[in-house]
C-alpha atoms as one frame of an Amber mdcrd trajectory, in Angstrom:
protein
   5.386  -0.783 -15.643   5.266  -3.455 -18.352   1.586  -2.811 -19.020   2.351
   0.866 -19.699   5.006  -0.137 -22.218   2.561  -2.454 -23.975   0.043   0.398
 -24.098   2.707   2.649 -25.605   3.385   0.159 -28.365  -0.287   0.494 -29.367
  -0.277   4.321 -29.199   1.816   6.904 -30.985   3.049   8.883 -27.986   4.468
   8.060 -24.555   4.432  10.535 -21.669   7.688  10.391 -19.713   5.778   9.873
 -16.459   3.841   6.823 -17.758   6.358   3.969 -17.498   7.030   3.476 -13.797
   6.344   4.876 -10.372   9.759   6.365  -9.665  12.062   8.569 -11.747  14.628
   5.754 -11.885  12.036   3.237 -13.180  10.932   5.731 -15.821  14.486   6.443
 -16.985  15.239   2.731 -17.215  12.065   2.041 -19.220  12.665   4.952 -21.604
  16.316   3.933 -22.165  15.151   0.413 -22.950  12.650   1.687 -25.526  15.297
   3.938 -27.095  17.727   1.021 -27.404  14.973  -1.125 -28.936  14.260   1.593
 -31.502  10.717   2.159 -30.232  11.503   5.784 -29.336  13.244   7.992 -31.891
  12.051  11.519 -31.074  11.267  13.534 -27.989   8.675  16.228 -27.515   7.589
  19.079 -25.287   3.953  18.467 -24.329   3.054  22.045 -23.385   4.501  23.612
 -26.540   3.613  20.666 -28.797   7.153  20.624 -30.240   9.108  17.518 -31.274
  12.822  17.080 -31.935  15.830  14.803 -31.682  16.576  13.000 -28.438  19.925
  14.800 -28.232  18.484  18.323 -28.609  19.814  20.780 -26.030  16.393  22.441
 -25.742  14.705  19.127 -24.989  17.146  18.208 -22.258  16.178  21.291 -20.227
  12.474  20.521 -19.870  10.802  18.978 -16.834  10.144  15.264 -17.172   6.388
  15.704 -16.668   6.315  17.804 -19.875   8.374  15.323 -21.906   6.810  12.919
 -24.407   8.316  10.449 -26.864   7.482   9.309 -30.385   8.416   6.419 -32.642
   8.448   8.550 -35.773   8.034  12.024 -37.157   4.710  10.956 -38.642   3.446
  10.014 -35.168   4.505  13.397 -33.770   2.800  15.286 -36.590  -0.333  13.141
 -36.247  -0.474  14.146 -32.571  -0.300  17.825 -33.552   3.368  18.541 -32.773
   5.646  20.805 -34.835   9.416  20.510 -35.518  11.924  22.074 -33.120  13.668
  25.178 -34.434  16.894  24.248 -32.612  17.608  20.687 -33.739  15.418  20.503
 -36.880  15.866  23.983 -38.393  15.085  23.009 -41.997  11.914  21.142 -41.064
  10.961  24.034 -38.797  11.353  26.525 -41.681   9.133  24.381 -43.891   6.530
  24.090 -41.125   6.654  27.840 -40.451   6.269  28.704 -44.154   3.227  26.426
 -44.403   1.316  28.019 -41.530
């Protein structure tokens, strides 16, 4: 598990299923990274959408489709767009620029 966390620190995105073999190990690792400030945003891998960790839309997704980012810049660099639910202003700007 620790090696996956070190790899994350070198990358811009962490898949929820990366840190640990069991769901409990993964949750513990992700909580630790959130508390340390290494994770600030969550994302939906299939839709390539990022948003706040407290977003109601993000909490409904399956863990295998969940990814995490340190910053908005990292999410955008990976090709993700803002969530229309929790980041409506940023979503409007993104939508207008398409």
